[in-house]
C-alpha positions in Angstrom: 36.0 -15.4 18.2 37.6 -11.9 18.2 35.5 -9.2 19.9 34.0 -6.1 18.1 34.5 -2.6 19.6 31.0 -1.5 20.5 32.1 2.0 21.6 33.4 3.5 18.4 31.3 5.6 16.0 29.9 3.2 13.4 27.4 2.9 10.6 25.0 0.0 10.1 22.6 -1.4 7.6 19.3 -3.0 8.6 18.5 -6.0 6.3 17.0 -9.3 7.2 18.7 -12.3 5.5 15.4 -13.4 3.9 15.6 -10.2 1.8 18.9 -11.2 0.2 18.9 -12.3 -3.5 18.9 -16.0 -4.3 17.2 -18.6 -6.4 15.0 -20.4 -3.8 12.3 -18.0 -2.9 14.0 -16.1 0.0 17.6 -15.2 0.8 19.7 -17.6 2.8 23.1 -17.9 4.6 25.1 -18.9 1.5 27.0 -16.9 -1.2 24.7 -13.9 -1.3 25.1 -13.3 2.5 28.8 -13.5 2.3 28.8 -11.3 -0.8 26.7 -8.8 1.2 29.5 -8.6 3.8 31.9 -7.6 1.1 29.6 -4.9 -0.1 29.3 -3.6 3.5 33.1 -3.4 3.7 33.2 -1.4 0.4 30.5 1.0 1.9 32.4 1.6 5.1 29.7 -0.2 7.1 30.6 -1.7 10.5 27.3 -3.2 11.5 24.7 -5.5 10.0 21.4 -5.5 11.9 19.0 -8.4 11.3 15.5 -9.2 12.5 15.0 -12.3 14.7 16.6 -15.4 13.1 14.3 -17.8 14.8 11.8 -20.0 12.9 9.0 -17.7 11.5 5.4 -18.2 12.6 2.0 -16.7 11.7 2.2 -14.6 8.6 5.8 -15.6 8.1 6.7 -13.2 10.9 10.2 -13.5 12.5 8.6 -12.0 15.6 6.3 -15.0 16.0 8.0 -18.4 16.4 7.6 -21.9 17.9 11.1 -21.5 19.5 13.0 -18.6 20.9 16.2 -20.7 20.8 16.1 -22.5 17.4 17.4 -21.0 14.2 15.3 -20.4 11.1 15.6 -23.6 9.0 14.5 -21.8 5.8 17.7 -19.7 5.9 19.8 -22.8 5.4 21.7 -22.6 2.1 21.0 -25.7 -0.1 24.0 -24.9 -2.2 26.2 -25.2 0.8 24.7 -28.6 1.7 25.2 -29.8 -1.9 28.8 -28.6 -1.8 29.3 -31.0 1.2 27.7 -34.0 -0.5 24.4 -33.8 1.4 22.3 -32.9 -1.7 22.7 -33.6 -5.3 23.3 -30.7 -7.7 19.9 -31.5 -9.4 18.3 -30.7 -6.0 19.2 -27.0 -6.4 17.2 -26.4 -9.6 14.0 -24.5 -8.5 10.8 -24.5 -10.5 10.4 -21.5 -12.8 7.9 -19.7 -10.5 10.2 -19.9 -7.5 13.2 -18.8 -9.5 11.1 -15.7 -10.6 10.4 -14.6 -7.0 13.1 -12.0 -7.0 11.3 -8.9 -5.7 9.0 -10.6 -3.1 9.6 -13.7 -1.1 7.4 -16.6 -2.0 7.2 -18.3 1.4 4.8 -21.1 0.5 6.6 -22.2 -2.6 9.9 -21.9 -0.9 8.8 -24.2 2.0 7.4 -26.8 -0.4 10.7 -26.8 -2.3 13.2 -26.6 0.5 11.4 -28.7 3.1 12.0 -32.1 1.4 15.5 -31.2 0.5 16.4 -30.2 4.1 15.0 -33.6 5.2 17.0 -35.4 2.5 20.2 -33.7 3.6 19.4 -34.4 7.3 18.9 -38.1 6.6 22.1 -38.3 4.6 24.1 -36.8 7.5 22.6 -38.7 10.3 22.9 -42.1 8.5 26.5 -41.6 7.4 29.0 -41.9 10.2 31.8 -41.4 7.7 30.6 -37.9 6.7 33.1 -35.2 7.8 30.3 -33.4 9.7 29.0 -36.5 11.6 31.1 -36.0 14.7 30.4 -32.3 14.7 26.7 -33.0 14.5 27.0 -35.4 17.5 28.9 -32.8 19.5 26.3 -30.1 18.6 23.5 -32.3 19.9 25.3 -32.6 23.2 26.3 -29.0 23.5 22.8 -27.3 23.5 20.5 -28.2 26.3 17.5 -26.5 24.6 17.8 -28.7 21.5 16.3 -32.0 22.7 13.1 -30.6 24.1 12.7 -28.2 21.2 13.2 -30.9 18.6 10.6 -33.1 20.4 8.1 -30.3 20.4 8.6 -29.7 16.6 8.2 -33.4 15.9 5.0 -33.6 18.0 3.6 -30.5 16.4 4.2 -32.0 12.9 2.6 -35.3 13.9 -0.4 -33.5 15.3 -1.0 -31.5 12.1 0.2 -28.3 13.8 -2.5 -28.5 16.5 -1.7 -26.2 19.5 0.0 -28.1 22.3 -2.7 -27.4 24.9 -5.1 -29.4 22.7 -2.8 -32.5 22.6 -3.7 -35.6 24.7 -3.3 -34.8 28.3 -0.1 -36.9 28.8 1.7 -35.0 26.1 0.2 -31.7 27.0 1.4 -32.0 30.6 4.7 -33.8 29.6 3.9 -36.9 31.7 7.2 -38.9 31.8 5.7 -42.1 30.3 4.0 -40.2 27.5 7.2 -38.3 26.7 9.4 -41.4 26.7 6.9 -43.2 24.3 6.9 -40.2 22.0 10.7 -40.0 21.9 10.8 -43.6 20.9 8.1 -43.3 18.2 9.5 -40.0 16.8 13.2 -40.7 17.1 13.9 -40.2 13.4 11.8 -37.0 13.2 13.5 -35.6 16.2 16.9 -36.3 14.8 16.0 -34.7 11.5 15.0 -31.5 13.4 18.3 -31.6 15.2 20.3 -32.1 12.0 18.6 -29.1 10.3 19.3 -27.0 13.4 22.9 -28.1 13.1 23.0 -27.0 9.4 21.7 -23.6 10.5 24.1 -23.3 13.3 27.1 -24.2 11.1 26.2 -21.8 8.4 25.4 -18.9 10.7 28.6 -19.5 12.6 30.5 -19.3 9.4 28.8 -16.1 8.4 29.5 -14.5 11.8 33.2 -15.5 11.6 33.4 -14.0 8.1 31.7 -10.8 9.5 34.1 -10.6 12.4 37.1 -11.1 10.1 35.9 -8.0 8.2 35.3 -6.0 11.3 31.5 -6.1 11.0 29.3 -6.4 14.0 26.2 -8.5 13.8 23.2 -7.1 15.7 20.3 -9.4 16.4 16.8 -8.9 17.6 15.1 -10.4 20.7 11.3 -10.0 21.0 10.4 -9.7 24.7 7.5 -12.1 24.5 7.3 -15.7 23.1 4.4 -17.4 21.4 1.9 -19.3 23.4 2.1 -22.3 21.0 5.9 -22.7 21.4 8.4 -25.1 22.8 9.4 -22.3 25.2 6.0 -22.3 26.9 5.3 -26.0 26.7 8.7 -26.8 28.3 8.4 -24.0 31.0 4.7 -23.7 31.8 5.4 -22.6 35.4 7.1 -19.4 34.1 3.9 -18.2 32.3 0.5 -17.0 33.4 -1.5 -20.0 32.3 -4.5 -22.1 33.4 -4.2 -25.7 34.6 -4.7 -26.9 31.0 -2.2 -24.5 29.5 -4.4 -21.7 28.2 -3.6 -18.1 28.7 -5.0 -16.2 31.7 -3.8 -12.9 30.4 -2.0 -11.8 27.3 0.3 -9.1 25.9 -0.6 -5.9 24.0 -0.4 -2.2 24.2 -3.1 0.3 25.1 -5.1 2.6 22.8 -3.2 5.5 21.4 -3.2 8.0 18.6 -2.8 5.2 16.1 -5.4 2.8 17.3 -8.6 3.4 19.4 -8.6 -0.2 20.6 -4.9 -0.7 21.2 -3.0 -3.7 19.9 -3.8 -7.2 21.1 -0.7 -9.3 20.6 -1.9 -12.4 22.5 1.4 -13.7 23.9 1.3 -15.3 27.3 2.6 -13.0 30.1 5.5 -14.0 32.3 5.2 -14.9 36.0 8.0 -12.5 36.9 7.8 -13.6 40.6 8.6 -17.2 39.6 11.3 -16.1 37.3 12.9 -13.9 40.0 12.8 -16.9 42.4 14.9 -18.8 39.9 17.4 -16.0 39.4 15.9 -15.3 35.9 17.7 -18.4 34.7 15.4 -19.0 31.6 15.9 -15.4 30.5 19.6 -15.6 31.0 19.8 -18.7 28.9 17.8 -17.0 26.2 20.0 -14.0 26.2 23.1 -16.1 26.3 21.9 -18.0 23.2 21.2 -14.8 21.4 24.7 -13.4 22.2 26.3 -16.7 21.0 24.9 -15.8 17.6 25.3 -12.0 17.6 27.7 -9.4 18.9 24.8 -7.3 20.3 21.1 -7.7 20.4 18.1 -5.3 20.3 15.5 -6.2 22.9 12.0 -5.4 21.4 9.4 -3.6 23.6 11.9 -2.7 26.4 9.2 -0.7 28.2 7.6 -4.0 29.4 10.5 -4.5 31.8 9.3 -1.4 33.6 5.5 -2.0 33.2 3.5 -4.1 30.8 0.0 -4.0 29.5 -1.9 -7.0 30.7 -5.1 -7.9 28.8 -7.6 -10.6 29.9 -7.1 -13.8 28.0 -10.6 -13.8 26.5 -10.6 -10.1 25.4 -11.2 -9.2 21.8 -9.1 -6.1 21.8 -6.7 -4.4 24.2 -8.9 -1.7 25.7 -9.7 -3.8 28.9 -6.0 -4.1 29.8 -4.1 -2.5 32.7 -0.5 -1.7 33.6 1.4 -4.1 35.7 4.8 -3.5 37.2 7.6 -5.4 35.5 10.8 -6.8 36.9 12.7 -3.5 36.6 16.4 -3.3 37.1 16.6 -6.6 38.9 16.6 -8.7 35.7 19.4 -6.5 34.2 21.4 -6.9 37.4 21.0 -10.7 36.9 22.1 -10.4 33.3 25.2 -8.5 34.3 26.1 -11.0 37.0 25.8 -13.9 34.5 27.1 -12.3 31.3 29.3 -9.4 32.4 29.1 -5.7 31.8 28.5 -3.6 29.9 25.6 -5.5 28.4 25.7 -5.6 24.6 22.0 -4.6 24.4 20.1 -2.0 22.5 16.7 -1.1 24.1 13.8 -0.6 21.8 12.3 2.3 23.8 9.6 3.3 21.3 5.9 3.7 21.9 4.1 4.7 25.1 7.2 5.8 27.1 6.9 7.4 30.6 9.5 8.6 33.1 9.9 5.2 34.9 10.9 3.7 31.5 13.5 6.5 30.9 14.8 6.0 34.5 15.2 2.3 33.9 17.0 2.8 30.7 19.4 5.2 32.4 19.9 2.9 35.4 20.8 0.0 33.1 23.1 2.2 31.0 21.5 0.9 27.8 21.3 2.8 24.5 17.8 3.6 23.3 16.6 4.4 19.8 16.1 7.7 17.9 13.9 7.5 14.8 14.2 10.4 12.4 10.8 9.7 10.9 9.4 10.6 14.3 11.3 13.8 14.6 9.4 16.4 12.6 6.1 18.3 12.6 6.1 19.1 16.4 8.1 21.0 19.0 11.9 21.6 19.2 12.1 19.5 22.3 11.2 16.3 20.4 13.8 13.8 21.5 14.1 12.4 18.0 15.3 15.7 16.5 19.0 15.4 15.8 20.0 18.4 18.0 18.5 16.4 20.9 20.5 13.2 20.3 23.2 12.0 22.6 26.1 9.5 22.0 24.5 6.7 24.1 21.7 6.0 21.6 21.2 4.5 18.2 19.8 6.6 15.4 17.7 5.2 12.6 16.1 6.8 9.6 13.3 4.2 10.2 12.8 0.7 11.3 11.3 -2.5 9.9 7.9 -1.4 11.3 8.0 2.0 9.6 7.3 2.9 6.0 10.4 3.4 3.9 11.7 7.0 4.3 10.5 7.8 0.7 7.1 6.3 1.4 6.9 8.3 4.7 7.9 11.5 2.9 5.2 11.0 0.2 2.6 10.5 2.9 3.8 13.3 5.3 1.6 16.3 5.9 2.5 19.9 4.9 3.6 20.8 8.5 6.0 17.9 8.7 7.4 18.6 5.2 7.9 22.3 6.0 9.7 21.4 9.2 12.1 19.0 7.4 12.9 21.6 4.7 13.7 24.4 7.1 15.5 22.2 9.6 17.9 20.8 7.0 17.7 23.7 4.5 16.8 21.3 1.7 14.1 21.3 -1.0 13.1 17.7 -0.4 14.2 16.4 -3.9 16.8 14.1 -2.3 15.0 13.7 1.0 16.0 10.1 1.7 19.7 10.8 1.4 19.3 14.0 3.4 18.0 11.9 6.3 20.8 9.3 5.8 23.3 12.1 6.0 21.6 13.4 9.1 21.8 10.0 10.8 25.5 9.8 10.0 26.1 13.3 11.3 24.2 12.6 14.6 26.1 12.5 17.9 24.8 8.9 18.3 27.6 6.4 18.2 25.7 4.0 16.0 23.6 5.1 12.9 21.6 2.4 11.2 19.9 2.7 7.8 17.4 0.2 6.4 18.7 -1.1 3.0 15.4 0.1 1.4 16.4 3.6 2.3 19.9 3.2 0.7 18.0 2.2 -2.4 15.5 5.1 -2.0 12.6 2.8 -2.4 8.9 3.9 -2.0 6.3 2.1 0.1 6.5 -1.0 -2.1 9.8 -1.7 -0.2 8.2 -1.6 3.2 9.0 -4.7 5.3 6.1 -4.7 7.8 2.9 -2.8 8.6 2.0 -3.4 12.3 -1.4 -4.8 13.0 -1.7 -6.2 9.4 -1.6 -9.9 9.6 -0.7 -10.9 6.0 1.5 -9.6 3.2 4.5 -8.5 5.4 8.1 -9.6 5.6 8.4 -10.3 1.9 10.5 -7.6 0.4 13.7 -8.8 -1.4 16.7 -7.1 -2.8 17.9 -7.8 -6.3 21.5 -8.6 -7.1 21.9 -5.4 -9.1 20.9 -3.3 -6.1 24.3 -3.7 -4.6 25.8 -1.0 -6.8 29.2 0.5 -6.2 27.9 4.0 -6.4 25.7 3.4 -3.3 28.7 2.0 -1.5 30.8 5.0 -2.5 28.2 7.4 -1.3 27.9 5.7 2.1 31.7 5.4 2.4 32.0 9.2 1.8 29.5 9.9 4.5 31.3 7.5 6.9 34.6 9.3 6.3 33.0 12.7 6.7 31.3 11.9 10.0 34.0 9.6 11.5 32.1 6.4 11.0 34.6 4.6 8.9 
């Protein structure tokens, strides 16, 4: 696949594929995704940034998943499967309520509709050796060493009614060879179905990436630093995580109390045994990053600061106040990445939150770009590193991220001091504030400027993607087909030309 120049000044859009328009409850990797690429070209956009494309977990979050290696099966386009004879055209007709889910994703109805159809397509493929994809499916199964164990885990979870793996019978919990061999025999069909659906995802995502590359568009992925406790990753690699003998968490992830929360945030992910990972040359992490870079041109690593030091909270804690800082692997893991994957590393470091000098030193030593968020820039002192006059080329500037309110929602909620600072800084009256900040991002010295699609559309808080620490109601915003207007593309293209981001 041709390479993308990661050093030129470029503009990007942040939009998760689930937010694309489409008839089946969420966006998918079919016609709407390819049409969005064409709109990006018309807008002079060179990058499309997405959220994690792994299977979503609790609250439909892409940052919570039962596998850090698998693809999100719900992104598979049913229309594409029907076009290749794996579904009937009648299988594409959604119930009226699902077809009406155009502004918000209906995850539950979508899963009830798509689930049986994905199984139907998987069964048709795996039972038809004459299908044109059959040989490719067989090759896919042999090419990915993460697939067999992950598919077994998914099949076991389904049979156990989604019970956490540490509550499975001891033989399966501990992966005793005789129990695993028996389960593989009993669940052979279910395992193969999971593998087939992963093949569908991989085929469609690869086609989308090829189409993006052909248009000169870089795909930027997202890699959460932690993985879920109840995941194939932990079940298959228990020795790499800080667990008890029966698989429960000794300590968990989070962040300490700050100005936004008196009790901190308790995320609950198991913590890594960095000493064990180091002894193994960080092989699991290298495999994970290699997989991510096989799907994207560049990846953002979430919560980069934990590589410097991470907040460790006792496993039985009810909030994050009882945690303490523990030294992370530091530069050693990035040296291992470079040795395995080459340099420069195509990584963006999410360096937001509680950042100290050791984190900044690590970022500089690893020569990775951090993030500058314009919503964080105003209302304080002129030495605020998020203010545009303090930006530098080796960073990525955003108006906001998926965890922020939309820029219009932020502006409506901002205090008088912040609004005054914005008005005098840009010499604007605030009547077109969203596009004032988009223009500022494009004008920034940062080589890459990324704008959430909701800001291009100047949406208020109803377009917000995620509110951190709120468990339900997130990740559901969707774009309508009519949102992809040529006048938005023309306005972005004009800014790209003006600020050398074409």
